[in-house]
N, C-alpha and C positions, 0 to 999 in steps of 0.2 A: 513475872514470868510472860506477861503479855504489856508491851510498852508502846504507847501511842505519842508522838511528838509533832504538835501543831500540825495536826492532820484536817484536812479540809476535804471537802466532796461536793461536786459541782455537777448538776445534772442541767443538759440543755433540753428545754422544753421549748419548741418551736424556735423562736427567735430570742428567747428568754434565758439566761443563766439561772438557776435556782440553787443558792447554797444550801445544802442539808446539814454539812457540817462546816464549821468557821474555825478553824485553829484550834481543835481539841486535844488536850494534854491529859492523858490518863495511863495509871499502871494498874494491873490486876496482879496481887502477887498470889503464889501458890497458896492452896488453903483460905483464898477469899469465899466469901458469900456475899455478893453484891447484887442490889436491885437497882435498875436503871428506870428510872421516872422521867416524866414530862408531859405536857399538853400535845396534842394532835399537831404535827409538823415540826417539832421540836428537833429531831433527829434521831429519836430512838431505835427506829428500825434501820436506819443508814448505819448507826453505830454498832448494832448486832451485825449485821452485813459485812461491817470491815472485820471486827471481832473475830467472826468465823470464817474469814477470807473468802467471803463470797463475793466480795466487791473491792476493787483498789481504790486507794484513797487517790483523788486528784492531785493533792499536794501533801507533804509532811512523811514522816516515814512510821511503820508498824513493825515492830521486834516480836518475835515468839520462840522463847527460850533462848535470847541472844542471837536468833538468824533475824536478818532483815528482809520481811516477807515481801514488803512491796518489790522487791528485784526479783523475785521468783518467776518462772514461766509459768502457763497455765497448767502444766502436768506437776510442776514443782507444789504449787497451790493445791491441786486436787489430792495430792499425797498426803501434803500436811492436814487437809481436812479429815480425810479419811482416817489416817492413824493418830491424830492428836487432838481431834475436837467431837463432841457429841451433841447432838442437835435435838432439841424438843420442841414441838412447834403446837400452836393453840388448835389447829386442823387435825392433830396425829399423823398425817400422812403416811398411813398403812396401807398396804397394798391389799385390795379386797379378796383376790384369789387366793391369796397365802394365808396360811395358819399363823396361828400366835408366834409360834416357835421359829417360823420360817421367816415371819416379818423380822424378828429379831436377829436370825443370822444373816440376813441380807448384806450388811456392810463387810461381813468377812467372806461372804460369797464374792464379792467384789474385789476382795484381795486374795483370792483363790487360796483360802485355808482349806485344809481336808474337810470332807463333811463330818465325820466323827468330833473332831476338835470343835468345829464350830455349833455341833448339835448339843455337846456337852456342856458347852460355855453357854449357850442360850438357855438350856435347861435351868443352869445353876442360877443364871438372872431371873429365870421365871419364877423360881422359887423367894430370890431376895426380894422381889417385888409384890410378894403375895399370892401369884398367879400359878403354881406348879400343875394345878388341875385342868388349866384352861388351854394347856400347848396345842391341842387339835381343835381348838375353836378358831373360827374366822372372824375379822373386825364386826361382821353384821351380828354376829352371835355374842357379841360382848356390850357391855355398858359403857357410857363415856368414860368413867373412872378407869375402867378395866382397859380400854382402848389406850388411855394416857400413860398407865403403867406398863403396857407393852412397850409405849415410845420411849419410855425413860429407858426401860430394859435395853432396847436397840441402841439408843445412844450410849450405853455403857459398854457395848459388845467388843470394842477394840481397846478398852481401857484407856481412854482419853484422859489427856492431861485437864481439860475444862468441859464443863458442860454448858452450852448456851440453850435457855429457854425462853421462846418467844410467846409471852402470855399463857403460860402452861395451864392456866387453871379459867381462862376465858370462855370455852365452851361447856363449864362444867356448874353444876348447882353449888351452892355455899358447901354444904356438907362434905360434897365429893372432892370440892376445891380444896377445903381444909386437908383432907385426908392425904392429897397428892403432895401439898406442902409439907405435911408431915413426913413423907416419904423422902422429898427433896431435901428436906432439913437432915434426915438420917445419913442419906448419903454425904452431905455436908460434914457432919460430925465423924464420919468414917475417912475425913482426909480429903473429900473430893473439892476440886474448885468448881463454883457455880456462879454464873451471871444470870440473873433473870431480866427480861425486859417486860414491864407491866404499868398498866394505869391503874391499879387497884391499889390504894395507901395502906390497905389491911396486909397486903402482902409485904409491902416496903417495911413496915412496923416489925415483920419478923426477921429481916435479914440482917447481917452484922453491918454492912456498909451500904449506905443509901447516895446513888448518884442521880441529881437532878440535872437535867437538860432544859434549856430553853433557848430557841431561835440559833440552834445548832454551837451553842456553847454549853461547858459544865459551869452550871450557876452554882450549885452546892455540892460537896463531896465529904459525907462524914460518917463516922463510926454511928451507929444505933445504940450500940451497947445491949443489943437485945440477944445476941447469940455469941458464945466464945468462937475465936477462931482456931482451927485446930492446930498443934505445932507441925 
């Protein structure tokens, strides 16, 4: 579904070129459940940004369902992100003045989906993440775990091909983080393609495939055997 070939990303820092990625080859198949690991500076965040079409490679190619993404213009990239990719962030990124259901609706609002349709979809997703009774609550009235559930529901609102999660349990206590991972695993078991970036080896032990980065290259890429990949 997603294919990176010899992807390099170079950032200009003053007079110095910094290689965040250095010839990465990686394929994400439909139904994969992937954990991306690596030390600080290994290229994890840059890889996530490229997979999510938030950043363009300096060199190499990126394909998404057979489309050569690195050749799309900015509008094409924004359309692809909005329609095919769901994002879950460590800091939730919810708008404080909006209710839970309004935050979930937001991606459909940007696509000008009629209000009734987006509200029905958002309420259904609230129920799916176990928060049917929190529709009218604003982020400040919710716990960290509830806010992350709202963020996951928002990521699913446009029925994305892949969900990319950047440290989704990083701001949560252990018990709440485990509950969020249970929810993400259930999404995967329902057929959702999921890619997690994490520094937590406990999370990597729960995924179906572990990709380890070091110095901008894929050092290891292996199936963990912990979870079956759905058909």
